[in-house]
N, C-alpha and C positions, 0 to 999 in steps of 0.2 A: 392357246388356251392355258397351257401349263405356265407359260411366262406371265400371263395375265393374273393367274391365281397367286403366283409368287409375289408379284408386285402388289397385289391386294393385301397379302399377309404382311409384307414389309411396311406398307403404308399404315396398316392398323397398328403394328408394333411401334412405329415411329410416332403415331398419334398418341398412343398410350404413354410413351416416354415423355412426349411434349406435355401432356396433361399432368403427369406426375411432377415434372419439373416446375410447371406453372403453379400447381397446387402448393408445392413446397415453398416457392418464392412468396406466394401469397400468405402462407402460414407464417413465415419469418417476419414479413413486414406488418401483417395485421396483429401479430402477438407482441410486436416490439412496443415498449412503453418506457416512459421515464418515471421515476419515483418523484412524488411531489416535493417541492422545496419546503423548508422550515417544518420538517416532520419532527414532532416531539417524540423522543425516544424514551422508552420505559427503562429506568435504571434497575438493574438486577443486583440484589444483595444476597451474598452467600455467607452463612455463619453470622458472627457478631462483629460488626464494624465499629470498633471502639473509638477510632480516631475520627473526630468530627471537624476539627479546624486545623489548618496548617499554621505553624508558628513562624514568626519572623526570626531572622538571624540564626536559623537552624538549617543544617545541611540535609538535603533530600536528594533522591536519585530517581531518574526516569530512563527507561529503555525503550527503544523502537526497533521493530524487527518485522521485515516482510518475509513470511514463512513460505512463500511460493506454492501455496495450496498443497503442500506435502509431496510435491513431485521432484523437486530439484536437488537430488543428491549430487555430489560433486562430479559424477560421471554422466549426468543428464544433460541433454540439449533440447531446446524448445523450438517448435516449427516456426513460430512467429519471429524468432531471432535468427532464423536460417538453419536451425537444427533439425533433428529427426522426429521428435516425439510431440504428441499433443496431450497426452495423459501421463499420470504416474505409471511406473512400470506395471504395477498391480496394486490391489487393495492393501496387501501387507506392507508394501513399500511406502505407501502413503501413510499408513499408521506408524510405521517405524520412524519416518521423517518427522512427523508431528510430535511423536514422543521425544525424539532427539531435540527438537526445537524447544519443547516444554522444559526439558532437563536443563538446557542452556539458560533459559529465562529464569527458572527457579533458582539456579545456582547463584545468580546475581542479587536476588532478594531485594529488588528495587521497590520504591514506594509507589511508582506508577509505571504502567506498561502500555505501549501502543503496538498493536499487531495488525498487519495488513495481509490480504489474500488468504482469508480464512473461509474455507468452504463450509456451507451448511449442508448442501446436498448437490452433488455435481457428478456428471459422467466422468470428468477428468480425474476425480479422486475416488471413484467407485462408491459413491454414496456415503462416504465417511463424514459424520458430523464433527468437524474439527473444532468448532467453537465449544461444543459440549465437552470434548476431550480436554480442551484448555481450561475451561471453568472447573471441571471436576478435579483438576490438579491443584487448585488454589483453595485456601480457606480464609474466611474473614475478609472478604473483599466486596467492593462495589464495582459494578461494570456497566458498560453501555455498548450496544452493538448496532451497527447500521449496515444495511445491504447496499452494496455498490456494484453488484453484477447479478442480474436476473435475466438470463438470455434464453431464447428458444433453442431448440436442438439445432446446432450448427453442423452441417454435413461436411465440413472441411477440417482437415484433409480427408479425402475420399476413403482411403484405406483404413484410417483410424480417426473418425470424426471427433472433434473436440466435444461435441454433444451439448447437453443442457447444463446450465450452471446457475447456482445461487450461492453467492459468497459476499463477504463484506469485511469491515474493519472493526476491531475490538479495542476498547479502552478499559483497562483494569486499574483499580485504585485501592490502596489500603485505607484511604479516607473516603467518607461518604460523599457520593456524587449527589449534589442537590438537584440538578436538572441537566438534561442533555438534549441537543437538537441536531438534526441532520440538515446540512445545507447542500443543495444540488448545484454542482459546478457547471459552467457552460462546457459543452462538448462538441465534437465535430458533427455537423448536420448532414454530411455526405454519407455514402454507403459505409464508410469506415465506422460509423456509429454502431454497426452491428457487431464489430469485433472489439471495440473499445468498451471499457467498463462504463457503468452509469456513475461517473465520477462524482465524488462528494467529499466533504469533510464533516467531522462532528465537533461540536463545542460542548465540553463537559465542565460544569462549574463546581468548585469546591470552596467552602468557606475558609477565609483567612481570619486570624485572631483580631485584626484591626477593622473588621467589618467589610473588607473588600473581598474579591473572589480571585482564586487561581483559575484561569480559563485555559483548559487543556484542549488544543486543537489537534485532532488526529487526521492526517491528510494522506491521500494517495492520488497524485496528479497524473495527467494523461501521458501515455508513452507512445501509443501507435496512432499518431495523427500526422498528416502531411501539412496541416495548416498550423504554422507556428503562432499565429495570433490566438489560437485556442488556449495555449499555455499561458500567454500573457494575460488574457482575459480572466483565466482562472486565478492567477496571482493578484490581479487587481481586485477581484471580488473578495478573495481571502483577506487582502490588505484592508479593505473597507471595514470588515468585521473586526479585525484586530485593532484597527485604529479606534473604532467606537468603544471597544472594551477598555483599551488603554487610557483613553481620554476620561473614562469614568473612574480612573485610579486603580483599575484591576491589574493583575499580573498575567502576562501572556507567555505560554510555552506552546509553540506550534511544532509538531514533529511528525515524522513519517517518511514515506517514500515520495520524494519530489520528482523523481525521474529526470532530474537535471543535475548538472555538476555543481554541487554546493561549494566546492573549493574554487571553482572557476578555471582552474588550471591543473586538474587531476593528472592528465597525461605527463606533464613535466614533473609533478611530484612523485608519481608512482612509476615513472619511466616505463609506462605500459606500451605494448605494441599498439600501433595505430589502426583505426578502422577506416575503410574507404569512406563510410558515412557515419560519423560519430553521432549517435542518437542522444548522447548525454551532453546537451548544449550547456554552456555556462549559465548558472542561475542568474536571472536579471534582478540583482539586488536593488537597483535603482528604482524599481517599482514598489519597493516596500515603503510603508509610511514612516514618518519621523518617529523615533523611539523604538523601532523594531529592527533587529539586526540578525544576520546569520551567525550562529554561535561560533562557527569555525573562524569567522573574521576577527574574533577577539583573541585568537591564539597568536603567539609569536611565530616568526618564520621557522624557528628551530622546532617548535612543537608541531607545526603543520607538516614539516618534513618527516616527522616520526609517525604520522598517522598511518593506519592500515585501511585499505579500500573497503567499502561497504557493499559493493555490487560487482558481479562479473557478467560479461556478455555470455549468453547461453547458446551461442551458435554451435558450440562443441563442448565436450567434457572439459572440466577445469584442469588446466595445467599451469602451475604458478609462473613458469618462465615465459609462456606464450599467450596466455589468455588476456583479453582486454579487461581492465578493471577500472573502476571509477568510484566517486563518492556521491551517491544520490540520496543517501539516508542521513538524517540529522535533525537539527532543531533551529527554529527561529525563536528569539527571546526578546522580551521588552527590557528597557533599560533599568527597570526596578527589580529585575531578576539578575542576581550576580552569578556569573559562570565560575564555578570552581574547577571543573575539569570536564573534558569530553574525549571519548576514545572509542574506537571500534574494537569489538571483541573478535579477535582473530580466530574464527572457527573453521578456517580453511574451506568455507562454503560447503560444509559437510552435509547439511540438511536442507539448504536453500541456496538460491543464487545470490542471496544477500547475507551479509554478516550483521549481527545486531550492533547498535550504537548505544552507548550508555553515557548519560550526562549527570554530573553532580552540580547542585545549585543551591542557592538560598534566596529567600525573599527579603528585600530590604525595606526598612520603614519608609512610609510616605513622608516626604519633607513638607 
């Protein structure tokens, strides 16, 4: 009798656990959704944007920076890279890292800025509105923001769940953005879609004095996917849009976090420790359309050898001598954009697992 009662209680408890797990799985899959493609983004203007048109034969600057949702101080490791943590250490740490990133960006005073992994409201960054913090720090700018991560509450890791996240990518310009659109990239359709972002890129257009447009593509391509064809399909889609804009005589600058080795041979350039499985595969430049090139490919071997890496592996705290590093951040440009210089700002991965990359360029007259 006693044993029967115990078995009954155990079966009830197991049944409740089963129902809870089943309900959670249903919640995750039923609330999963993708944002519609070709979403028109509302440009945000702060202050007085006096600059309306980009001039020809004039040097400008652009910076791209993945700020790692404010978690990745140099001593931080991330669970999806094999590290320990799934969230920022605490709310103040997230605020401090974002403020540090803002300070770095503002110190360069570039004409255009691309920022990735900007949380609007997320468990992992304790509800800090990072986009609001960033925009509050700038005056007289035009900006566009697109969500690329809007996930249900993820219960993994069990002891410190990654939680619910809403985040995106931000484009900031000293020139008025005429229009901006969000393009949804192809992503993994397996269960990995639940941990990958709702990948996208944005196209923001700015007038050029000759009647054409400077088309700014802000990208953050897939990282956590087992299907390599996903990344190739993403680049093919991106290439089609860039080709169309370029054939209309417009100027193309595509920048951000490509999650692929833009140098193609970063390990040999940076003499970095090797990984058993190097997630930063060489960027497939052959997929790019005619007239579009990786900016680093325009550098001499001497200048390539002097570059600083833009990204570290976050499986453990950063140690310069032993951490794996690579170059996944940078720019693609059209042939009517003249590259004057490109360099990584060596920030020692102080506020993010990425260092910002800055490029100086000028637009050439259409022949």
